[in-house]
Structures are given as structure tokens and as C-alpha cells.
N, C-alpha and C positions, 0 to 999 in steps of 0.2 A: 094784600101783597106785602111780603116781608122785605124790608130794606135795611141795609147796613148804613151806619152813620157816614162812613167814608163815601159811599155811593151818592148819598144825598148831598154831601158837601161838594162833590164834583159837579152835580147837576146845578147846584146853586152858583158855583163859580162860572160855569158855562153861561147860564142865564144872565148873571150880572155882567159878564164880559161882553155879551151881545148888546146889552143895554148901554153900557159905557161906550163901546166902539161905535154903535149906531149914532149916539148923541154927539160924539166927537167928530165923526165924519160929516154929520149934518151941519154942525157949527163951523166946520172948515169949508163948507160949501161943496163937498164932494158927492153928496147924495141929496136928492130932493126930499122935501118934507113928507110926501106920501110914503116913500120907501122907509124913512126913519120911523114914521108912525106905525107902519105895518110890522116892522121888526120889534118895536116896543110893545105893541099890542100882543104879540105872541110871546115875547121873552119875559115881560114883567110879571105876569101871573105865575109863570113857571118859577121865577126867582123867588117870589114871595112865598109860594107854597113849599118850595124846597127849603127855605129858611125855617119855616114853622116845623117841617118834618125833621130838620136837623136838630132843632131844640128838643124835640120829643123822642127822637130815635135813640135806641140804646147803643152803647159803645161795643159791646161784645155780641157777636152773632146778629141774626136778623131780628127785627122788632116791627110790630105793627104800630105806626105812629098814630097818635090821637091828638087832633088839634083842639077839639072842644067846640062848644056852640056859642 
């Protein structure tokens, strides 16, 4: 799948935003721990993978990101 760097940056920002918002809402007591954990379990891997893809993706046009082993 070819991705542009700007697309990956938006995915990273969305995932990081969900992580931060879920954490803040939990610490403010507005959501219970299981809800916060569920949001973090889904959003954190997306955030980390998109950060790696952002580092590896090209700026011009689509690129196939390679994270490495």
C-alpha cells in the first residue's frame, strides 16, 4: 500500500490525540479505567506504527514504507 507522508502524519496525530484525550478524561474521572484501556489498546499501536511509517515515507508522491526487522 502506497502512502504519502502527509496521510501518515494525520493518522499519527489522530492516534496520539485519542491516547491523550482518553488519558486526560480518565485522570479527570470522566471515564472508567476499562474504557480508557480499550481506547489505548486500539489507538497506541496505530500511533506507533504511523510514527514509524512517517519516518520512512517519502515526501513526494506515494511510497512503500519499510520499518525493518
